[in-house]
Wavefront OBJ file of the C-alpha trace (Angstrom):
o trace
v 202.422 124.700 139.425
v 203.960 125.688 142.766
v 201.565 123.478 144.723
v 202.447 120.507 142.498
v 206.136 121.114 143.091
v 205.561 121.314 146.858
v 203.519 118.111 146.839
v 206.248 116.278 144.907
v 208.816 117.486 147.448
v 206.616 116.235 150.287
v 206.055 112.852 148.661
v 209.772 112.463 148.009
v 210.601 113.273 151.650
v 207.883 110.896 152.848
v 209.242 107.998 150.783
v 212.765 108.395 152.199
v 211.678 107.882 155.824
v 211.723 104.596 157.714
v 208.565 103.647 159.591
v 207.979 101.172 162.383
v 204.388 100.193 163.010
v 203.427 98.776 166.402
v 200.291 96.739 166.940
v 197.785 98.120 169.424
v 197.254 95.776 172.384
v 193.483 96.334 172.283
v 193.322 95.147 168.679
v 195.360 92.061 169.566
v 192.848 91.260 172.332
v 189.988 91.785 169.864
v 191.571 89.424 167.331
v 192.052 86.741 169.999
v 188.407 87.010 171.059
v 187.271 86.746 167.436
v 189.477 83.691 166.842
v 188.080 82.071 169.982
v 184.530 82.987 168.951
v 183.819 84.425 172.392
v 181.004 86.883 171.615
v 180.378 87.554 175.311
v 183.398 89.875 175.513
v 182.856 91.696 172.211
v 180.791 94.577 173.590
v 183.165 95.213 176.495
v 186.214 95.245 174.235
v 184.510 97.496 171.697
v 183.561 99.914 174.472
v 187.186 99.986 175.693
v 188.453 100.707 172.163
v 185.886 103.459 171.633
v 186.782 105.084 174.959
v 190.543 104.900 174.446
v 190.594 106.100 170.851
v 187.650 108.508 170.958
v 185.649 106.654 168.324
v 181.964 105.845 168.067
v 179.976 102.947 166.605
v 182.900 100.547 166.212
v 180.365 97.752 166.453
v 179.112 98.703 163.000
v 182.608 98.274 161.577
v 184.078 95.337 163.505
v 181.043 93.228 164.450
v 177.980 92.524 162.355
l 1 2 3 4 5 6 7 8 9 10 11 12 13 14 15 16 17 18 19 20 21 22 23 24 25 26 27 28 29 30 31 32 33 34 35 36 37 38 39 40 41 42 43 44 45 46 47 48 49 50 51 52 53 54 55 56 57 58 59 60 61 62 63 64
C-alpha cells in the first residue's frame, strides 16, 4: 500500500513538470543521409553515434 502511494506521488510530481526536448545533431545528420539515400555515409555515422552514446549494434536497429 505504501509503495502504491509513493508511486502515485511520483507520477503526480512528474506530470506537473515542463519538459523541453532537444534533437540530437547526430540524429539530424542521420535523417538527412537517409532522406538523400546516401548509403556511403551510413556506416561512418552509425559508428559516430555508437561511440558518442556508448551503444553497440545500432546498424541492426537503424539500417537493415
